[in-house]
C-alpha positions, 0 to 999 in steps of 0.5 A: 769139349764145346758144348752147344744148345740150340735156342730151337731145341732147347733141353728140358726137364721136369722135377717133382715138387716131393723130390725137392723136400728141404731143399734150399738151392740147387746147382742146375747141370747140363749133362752130356749122355754117353749114348746118341739120340736121333735128331727129329729134324733130319728125319725126311731130309732127303726127297729121295730117301723118305725112310731115312733114319734120323742122324745121331746127335749128342744128347743131353740132358737137364739135371738139379743136381748130380751124382759123383759118377755124372760129374765128369760129363757135367757142366753147371748152368745155373742156379735155383733157389727156393723163394722166401715168399712161396715154396717154389723155386727161382733163378738166382740172377747173382749165379756166375757159372764156370767160364772159359774167359772173363768176357763170357759172362757180363757179370763176370766181366764187369766184375773183373774190369772193377777190380782192374780199376782197384788194383790199379788205384792202389799201385799208385796210392802204395806208391804215394805212401812210399815217397811221403814215409821217405820223406818224412824219415828224411826229415825226421832222420836230420833232427836226429831221431831214430827212424828205423820203424819208419823205414821198416814201414817204407819197406812193407810198402815197396813190398806191397807195391810191387806185389800189386804192380805184379797183379796188375800187369798180369789181370791186364788180359780179360781173355784169360781163365777166370781162375787164372785171373783170380789167382794172382789177386789171391796172390798178391794179396798173400805176398802183401799179408806176408810182407805186413808179418815180417814187419814188426813196425807195421803190425805195432802200427796197426796195434796202436790203431787199434787201441782207438779203433777195434776194427783196426785190430780186426784188419791186422787178424784178417791178414795174418788169418790170411796166410793161413787159408789154403791155395784153393781157387778150383771153383768148376761149379761157381765163380760168384765166391771168387768175385766175392773174395776178391773184392773183400780183398780190395776193401782190405787193402783199401783199408790198409792203404787208407790208415798207413796214409794217415801215418804221413798224412797232412796232420790236418786231415789225419785220421789216425793222429793219435797214434803218431809219434812226431808231427811235421808241419809246414814241410818240416820246418816245424817239428812236434814230440807227442808227449800226452793225451788228455783224459776225456772231455768234460762238456757243458753245452757247446764248451768242451773242457779238456785237462792234462794232468802230472805233466813235467814240462820245461818252460820257455818253450812253444808247445802245441795242443792238437783238437782232434776230430772223430775219425770215424766221422766226415769232416764238418769244417768248411774252409775258413770256419774258425774254432776257439780255444782257451788254454790255461798253463798251471805251474807250481805257483798256481794256474796262470791267466788263460790264454785264448787263441783261433785255429782256422780251417784252411784245407778241405777235409781238415778235421783235426786243429793245431793251437800253438802257445808260448810258455809264460815267462814265469813258469819254469815247469808245466805241471798241467793244461786246461 
């Protein structure tokens, strides 16, 4: 039913302050009364019938909060909340009332456009990861390495791409009902969470990241918790919670895609480098396998010292030490800046003379630096490294 209130004849109501004691916020409802009321503008409108009674019109009234029996004939149009500075109430500017379409409210329309853009970006980024994971698996398999975990992660990414592509198509029309729009986002989120629960390698990847940053453990828990939520998006009184929920979903998926991108990213920019098993360089021409991580560094002014102990590495090989940056900090290096590293090999016969190498910042956003060194010819086994 169409509800129309003419601006020239607003519906008004007064509420006693005492009736609002202990209340922090209330919804404002427009109630359609079952009885009719006389239209004052129609009285005397016919000059030939000055005693004509007023024409009947639908009667509306405004209420702060309603009882259950009035719910079928009411619609929420606003929200008031108690101002923190005073005892009075103010209009909640963030409130979004129920709407027939996404274009019926400016804040809702803007949020929908933003969510459309986020979905399309996520589709492209998950698709790019799918391509990189395939390239990585192909290069790694050529060296006889077990790639089942990478194929499992790639399968999860493929399911995520398909879920998001479907959501992008289903949310393209902004004339649909808001609940229908947000159902598509919620459905995509649940499908991705389900795909993650079916991918043991993907879950293990995020668990490994959680050893470095607890936020990834929380992210994994949030995705698993998504499957436990009810499939309920009925918001008859307010749409703002649906906007907030969809926005949180986009942020959560954004963190997922960024973490997975790091798994197959250029090692120089990789925030998750401490969790990877293998490193490809120069488009797969150079291949490195992770061996160990050092103990906590010792600082002396600007000098950082890392110690690798209890090694048992064969000599006469080239090895690589990777100096990693803080994954939670922004990269501070400019292209052309150089990092100086001194490596000392400890063998059974004692430490060898130090070797100084330089590593240059080669790409924008570089946070990790690789230093290669050859084992001294007289060293059969590397027992430690400083």
